N, C-alpha and C positions, 0 to 999 in steps of 0.2 A: 091706582093713584089718581086723584082729581087733577084737573088742569088749573094752573095758576096764571094770573094776569102776567103779562110780559115783564112788568116792572118788578115783580116778585121772583123772577127767575135769575139764578146765578149758575153759570156753567164754568167749571174750573178744570184745568189740566194740571195735574201734579207732575212736576218735572224735576230732575235731579241727576246727580252722579249715582251710579249703582251703590246700594248699601246705605244711603242717607236716611232711609226709613219712610219712603213715600207710602208704601203699601200698609205699613203699620199705622201711619197717621190717618190714611183713608179709613182703615178699619176702626180706629178710635172715633173718627167723626161719625161714621155710620152707627156705631154702638151708642155714642152720646145722644144722637138724635132719635134713637129707638128704631132705626131702620133694620137693625139686626139685634137679636137677643143674647148673643154670646160674642165676646171679644176674641176673635181668632188670631192666630199667630203664624207668621211666615215660616218660622222654624218647625212648627208642628204640621205644616201643610194644610191648615184649615182656614186660611183667610178668605174673605169674600172675593177679593179681586184676583188673587193668584189661584185659579181653579184648574187650569190646564195641567194634565199629568206631567208635562215637561217642566212647567213652572214649579210644581210641587217637588219634582225630583231634583231640579237644579237650584231651587230656593232663590230664584230671581224672576222678575217679571219679563215675559217674552212678548206679550201683546198688551194693548191698552185695555185695562179692565174698566167697566162702566157700571155705575150704581147711583141711584137717586136717593135723596133724603129730604125730609121736611124739617125746617128749623125756624121757629118763631115766625110762622106765617109765610115763609119763603121756601122755594124749592131749589135745592142744589142738585146738580148733576156732576159727579166726580168722574174724571177720566184719569186713572192711575197709569202712567206711561212707563215703559221700560227705561232703565238707566244705562243698560249695556249698549255700547256703540253700534252693534250689529242690527239693532232694532229701532234705529232712528226714524225709519219710515212711520212707525206707530206714533212717535212724538209729533212729527209734522202733520199727520192726519188729525190728531187730537187738537193741535193748536189752530187748525183751520176752522174748527167748529165751536170754539169757546170764546169767551170775552176776556178771561183772566187766566194767566199762568201763575201757579203757586210754586215757586222754587224752594225746594226743601234742602237745607244745608245741615250737615253734620256738625254739631257743636264742638266736636273734637278736631275733625279734619279741616273744617272751614270750606272755602270754595275749592273744588277739585276740577279736574279736566271736564268731566261730564257736566258739571254745573255751568262752566263757561259755554260749552257747546250748545246745551239745551236753552240757555238764556239767550244766546244769539239767534237761535231758531224762533224764540218767542218775540224777540225784537223785530226780526224780519217779518213775522206774521202780523205785527201791528197790534198785538193784544196787550191789555193792562198786565202789569207785572207786580207780584207781591212775593215776599220771601218769608220763610219761617225757619228759625234756627232750632233744629230738632235735637232730641236726645240730650237735653240739658241735665238729665239725671246720670249720665254716664261718667265714669272716672275720667279725669282730665278734660271734662267739658269746660270751655272757656268762651263765654258770650262775647267779651270785648275783642278777643282775637278773631273769632268767627265774623263778627260785625266788621272789623277792619279789613278782612279779606273780601267781604262783599263790597265795601266802599272802594277798595283799590281796584277791584275788577269791574265795577259797574258805575262808578262815579258819584257825583254829589247828589243825585236823585235818591240815593239810598238813605233812608232815615228810619230809626227804630220807633215804632208806635208803642211797643211793649218793652219793658225792662225786667229782667229776672230778679226775683228775690232769692238769693242763694244760688248754689250750683252743685253739680254732682249729687252726692247723697243728700245734701242740704237744700236742693231745689224745692222750694215750698210755696212760691207765689209769683205774682206778676204785678207790675205797676203799669197802669194805662196812662201814657204820657199826655194824650190829648184831653182826656176827661179828668186827669188828676186824681185818679182813684187807685186803690191797691186791692188785690184779691189774694187770698191764701187757699191752699188745697187741704181739705180734710177728708181723706178717702175719696168718695165720689162727689162730695160736696165742694162748692166754691163759695167762700165767704168773703164779703167786702170788709176791708179793715182800713186802718189809718195808713197813709203813705209814710214810710220810714223817713225820718228827717234827713238821712244821708242822701236821699234821692233828689231833694229839692233843687239843688244847684244844677244838676244834670237835666232835670225836667225843664227848668226855665231855659236853659241853653237850647235844648231840642225844640221846645215850642217856638222859640224865636226863629230858628232855622226853618221850621215847618211853616210858620206864618209867612215867611218870605216866599217859599215855594208855592204855598197855597195862593198867595196874591198873584203870582205869575200866571196862574191857570185861567184867570178871568180878567178882562179889561176893567170892569167896574171895581173889582177887588183891588186891582193894581192901583187905580186912581185913589181909592180910599186909603190904602196902605201908605202911598206916597204923601198924602195930605195929613193923615192922622198918626201914622206910624204903628197902627195896631188894627186887629180885626176882632170882632166879637166871636164868642165860642161858636155860635150858629154859622157865621161866615167862614170861620176856620174849617168847620166840618164840610161845608158846601164846597169851599175852594179845594180842600183836600180830596174830596171825592172826584171833582173834575180833574185834578192833577193826576190822580191814580188812573182815571179813564184814558187820559191822553198821554200817559207814560212819563210825565214830568216828575212824578213822585212814585218811589218804590218803597212801600211800607215794609218794615221788618217786624215780625212777631216771634214769640218764643214758646216752646212747648216740650213735652216729653211724651211723644206719641205712644211709646210702649206702655207707659204707666197711665196714659190718658190724663196727663196734667196739662192744663192750658188749652185743651181742645175746644171746650165750650166758648172760651173767650176769643179764640181764633175765629170760630164760626160767627160770633157776634160781630167781629170786625169785618168779616166778609160781607155780612148783611149790610153793614153801615157804609163800607167804602168800595167794595167791588162793584163794577158796572153791571147793569142788566143789559139784555140785548137792545133795549130801547135807548140806552145811553151811548151807544157806539154808532159809527157810520153805517149807512145802508150797505148791504152786500151788493157787489157789482157783478156783471156778466154781460153776455151779448144776446140779442134777440135773434129771431129767425133770419133776419137780413144781415146779421153780423154787426149791427150797431150796438154801442154800449148802452146798457140799461141798468137800473138799480132797483132794489127792493128793500123797503123799510121793514123793521120788525113790528109790523102792524097787523092786527087780526083782520082788518077790513081790506088789506092788500091782496092781490092774487096769490094763490098758493105757490110756494117754491121750497124745495128741499134739496140738499146735496148728499149723495151717498158717499160716505167717507170710510166705510169699513164693510167688508164682506167676509162671512165665515162659511166654510164648506164642511158639511157633515154627511157621511154616507147614508145616514138613516133619516135625519130631519131634512136634508137638502141644503140649499143655499139660504143663508140668513142675511138680509140686507139691512144695514144700520145707517140711518140718515139723520141729519140735523135740519129741522124746519126753520127756515129763515123768515118766511112771511106767510100770512093767511092761516086758515084753519082747515084741517083735513079730518074726515071722519071715517070710521070703519066702512069697508066696501065701496069707498070712493074710487072712481076711475080717474087716474091722472095720466099725464103725458110725459114720456121720457124724451127730453129734448135732444139728447145725444144720439139715441137710437131711432128716433122718429116713430116710436110705437107707444101704445097705451098699456098701462098696468093697473090692475085692481089691487088696492091695499086692503087686504082682509086680515083680520086677527092681529091688529097692531098691539105692541107691548113695549114697555120700557125695560131694557136689559138691567139686571141686578146681579152682577157677577155671573154665575152660571144659571141663575134663576131669572125670573121675569115677573113684571107687574103688568097685568092687562090694562089697556086704556081704550076708550071708545072714540076719543078725538085727541088731536094734538095741535098746538098753536106755535107762534113764534118763540124760538129759543128751546123748544122741546127736542130731545134726542130720543128717537123711537127706532124700533126694529120691526121688520115684516118678513115672514118666511115665504119661501117658494115663489118669489117673483120670477117672471119668465126671462126677461132680457137685461134687467138693471144690474149694473156692476159698479164697483168703486169709481168715483169721480163723475158718475152720471148725475144729471139734474132732473128731478121730477117736478112738474109744474102744471099749471092750468094751460090747456092747449090753446085757449084763446089769448093768453098772455104769456107767450113763451120766453124763457130765459135759460141760458146756459151759464150757470154760476162758475166763476173762476175756480178751477180745480185745485186739488192738493198737488204741490210740486214734490213728487217723490224722488229720492236719490236714485241714480242709476246703479245697477249691480256692478261690482268690481272684483268679485272672487268667484271662480268657476271650478266645478268638479265634473267628472264624467260619472254617471250613475249606471250601475250594472245590476241586473237581477241575480239573486243567489240561486233561484230555481229556473230551470229552462222553461220557456213558454210564458214567462211573466213580463216580457217586453211590453206587450200591449197594456197590461195593468199599470206598469210604471208610467207609461205615457199618459194614460187617462187620469191617473192619480195625481201626477205632478201638474197636469193642466188644471185640475180642480184647485190644487193648492196655490197655483199661480193666480187664480181668480181671487183667492183669499188674501194674498200678499202681493201688492203691486211692486215691491222691490225685489221680487224673484222673477227670473226669466227662464224659460225652458225651451230648448231647441234641439233639433236633430241635426248633427253635422253630416252632410252628404258625403264627405270625403272619408272621414274616419268611421262613419256609421255609429258614432257614440251619441248617447243622450246627454246633453250638457245642461247642468243646472247652475245658474249664476245668482249670487246674492251679495250681501254687504260684508260678509266675513265668514270665517270658518265655522263659528258657532251657529250663525244664521243658517248655513247650508246643512249642518248636522241636525239642527232642529227640524228642518224640512224633511230630511230622510227619516228621522224618527216618527214624524207625523204620517209619513207615507206608510209606514208599517202599522202604526196604531189605527189610523183611520181607514186604510184601504187594504190592509193585510198583505202588503208586499215587502218582503225582506230585500234589502239592496245594499250593495257595497259601493264605495266611491274611490276613484283614482284621479290622479292628475290628468287633465285632458291632453290628448295627443295634439301636437301642433300641426296644422295643415300646411306642411311645406309644399313646394312645387318644384318642378324640374324644368330646365331649359338648356339651351346651348349657346356658346359664345363663338363657335367657328362654323365652317362649312365642310360637309363631307358627303361622299357618294357611296352607295352600296347597292348590290343587286343580290337577288336570291331566286333560285329556281326550285320550286316545289314540284317534285316528280315522284309519283308513287304508283306502282303497278302490283296489284295483289289478286289478279284473276278478275276477269270481267272488265268493266270500264275502269280506267285508271284516273289519276289526278295529275293535272299539269297546270302550273301557273308560274310565270317568270316576269319579274319586273326589276327595273333599275331606277332608283330614286336619288334625289339630292336634297339634303336638309341644310337650311341656313337660318340664322336668327331673323325673326319677324319683330320689328321694333314697335309696331302698332297693331294691336289685336292679339288674339291667342293662337289662331291657326289660319293658314291659307293653303289651299291645294291648287297647284298649277299643272296643267296638262300640256306638255310640249312634244307629244308624239304627233308627228305630221303625217306619217305613213300609216300602214295598217299593222304595225308590229304587235299591237294589242287592239282587238276590236273595241269599238265604242261602248258596247254593252258590258264589257268587263272592267273598264277604267274606273267607274264609280266604286267597284269592289276594292280596288287599291286604296282609294280615298277612305273607305270604311275601315279597312284593315289598319291603316295608319292611325285613324282616330280611336279605334278600340285599343291600340297599344298605348296611346297617350293617356288613357284613363288611369292605368296602373303604373305608368312611368317605367323607367329602365334602371336607373342607378340606385333608387331607394324605394321604389313602389309608390311614389307620389305623382299626382297629375302633372302632365307636361303642358307648358304654355309658351307662347312666343316663338312658334316654329313655322317656317314656310317649307312645304314639301313639294318638290317638282318631280313629276313623272317624266323620265327621260327616254326610256326604252324598255323593251321586253319581248316576249314571244308567247305563242299560244299553240294549242293542239286542237285540230278540228273536232276530235271526239272527246279527249280527256279533259279539256279545259272547262272550268266552272267558276262561278263567283267565289265559292268557298276556297278553291285552290288559289285564286289571286289574292284573297284576303290573307291567307296563310303566308303567301310569299311576301306580301306587303308588310306584315307584322315582323317577320324575320329581317327583311331588308331595313326596316325602320330601326330596329334595335341595334343592328350593326352600325348603321350610319350615325345614330345618336351617340353611341359610345365613342365614335371617332371624331365627333364635332365639338370637342371640348365641353362636355356636359358639366353643369353646375347645379347646385341645390339653391333654391330661393326660399326665404323665410318672410313671414308677415311682419311688417314694421308698423308699430302703433304710434299715433300722435298722442302725446300725453300732456296733461296740465296738472301740476301738483301745487296745492295751496298750503303753505306752511308758515309758521311764525318766523320772523327774521333770524332769530338766534339758532334756528335749525338749518339754515341755508347751507352751511358748509357740509354737514352730514348728508343732506339730500343730494347735493351736487356730486359728492364723492361716491355715493351709492349708485347714482345713475351712471356715472362713468364706469364703475365696475360691471354694470349690467350692459355694457356696450352701447349706452345711450349717447345721444348727441343733444347738447343744450342749444336751443335756438334763441332763447332770450329770457329775461326776467322782468316782471312788472310789479312794482309796489302797489298795494291796495289801499294804503293810507290808514290802516287800522292795526299796524304792527305785523301784517302778513305780507308775503310775496307770492306771486304765481310764477312757477318755473315752467317754461314751455320747451318741448323738445320731442324727440322720437326715441323709441326703445323697441328692440325685438320682442315679439310676443313671447318667445320661449323663455325670456328672462323675467316675465311678469306674473308667473303662476302664483307666487306667494307675496306679491308686492303689497297687497292690502294689509297683510300681517306685518311685513317688514316696516312699512311706513308708520303703522300704529305704534310699533315698538320704538322706532327712532324718535318719534315726536310726542310720545306719551299720549297718543290718541288725538292730538291737535291737528294733525295733517289730514288732508283729504285730496283725492285725485279723481280724474276722469280720463278715459282714453277711448280712442276709436281707431279703426283701421285706416292706414294711410297708403301703403304701397307694399309691393314685394321687392326684396333686395337680396343680392347674392350673399350666401352664408360664407363667412371666412373659412378657408380650407381646414384650419385646425379645429374648428367647431363642427364642420361638415363631416369630417372623417368618422368620428364615433357614431354619428347618426346613420351614415351609410353602412357601416359595419354592423350596427344593430339590426338594420333592415335586412341585410343579407343573412344574418343569423336566424332571424324570424322566418325568412323564406325557407331556409334549410330545415328548420324545425317543422314547418308545416308540411314540407315534402316527405320528411321521415315519418 
């Protein structure tokens, strides 16, 4: 594909609630523009954007599909984003590298939860926003109802640029409000026709509202409108385009993506009203000294690009997808990775097109390209001219909130699981992988149950590792609340040299720190060279705990007395004596189980507050406070035991219909209530007995 001037570039992210028809609309746009020669369908598993085996199997988008097209001298790059909540990281990444978000709304359902959430992400990203009411051919499709839901959700800036002629099975055309023209569909053809008389009043009303909004976008237009009360058609279009670019106007269009009705008119409108990279503010970042710098979408500016997506393939290797913000880069150019401080050679550049690709020899401002087999570059890295360094403000990915423990089905696959998950973690920044040193489990965390399931499926498909998942074990700890003494004499004679070690210790709570060893033997009851063995024996016992097998913390151990044998004593004998003395003393020092307590923040709409508060109380949570955010939401702050949080991501989504979100982090360890601790300790004892048997 040839390179287009920056003014002729349009980058769009298609966003919506799942099932609104984003992928089908993208397919229709590609087909109409001649970028593909066959109109694929999601249900048949042959659409351009949903090519991943998991997407085909589940019939939903999982990752952002990318494809370019040419339309009337302009280059579009479409980013078809997932509508399912678990893959919001893909939405945020796409919105970081486009100028326009096209919100797709189902003509039957109207604005849904996913519509609200993705629109807010677009608002936060600062991109222009357009909307299209899709599936106008469906039974029960209702344009006015869908439009009202958009206006209620997103305010006075929402205004229809297209009106449908007919609906459901009778959807047969579109009226262009700004240009005062009508078009009807005849198979693949679009014919201009007379505007039906019944539309005149509504067109006049909408043009009046649009004129006011367009005038507000520019000071000169504002003055003219105030003086003359009207704008010319040329001024109206100019003001409208500025209003769309700065977010003051959100145009609404109509189509039936599945039948490919209205797609060409939608793309005409995108050419006319959507901003190019040159129409928006320069991208910002920091230079090598940490000072703020910007880059305009200009071919003569120093090269800069942001890596926003990485894919891992066991055969092809890592594929790095980036958006060029400034300058021009050619094949085999050496660029500088400002995040890693290393250079990279960009060989064999291409534009992704679903699972295919179009080779390019150079790329300029606004282009989205991919390069295979880069050495160090990863998602959120900036590639730039080394002499003019910039670290572009990265994508803000959400933190993982749902975790599972992953276990190999086949023995010996532990290493494969670790390396495979690490590669998948490079591909998806909303996935984290860690090894729990206490439970020895591999923990995978993501944004929800489906998100993690997809990762496990990809682990098998891409790296050939079968795995199962379980709820992660909670890393409890043990400590004492009282003081106790104990002594143990390890004496063994079995022919030849025997074993002898004898020590008396005292345990007491240590309020600051995890462990302290105090030597209070003043005489030679135990020689100096054996006393460290007592310390080691105690610390080794602390690793596996006493009452439930969890690590011990917050203990001071004082060595009080003991005895030794000139011939039979050894370090090992004193370590054995110390272990047994420790276990006895620990059991007599009011042992308790400690659990991790998490600091949590839950952001929910006001009308769900009662449900959220009640649920947190059931989970033994403590509410610390509430803060209104001013947009109909409140943030609930508090603490909750980690053991109660295993499925909170699922519970919260269910309670708030997907509108709630939360984040949490470790705060402290706290004593487990006796009624909760009892079954934990009993289960640990049963497991120990099973292991012994």
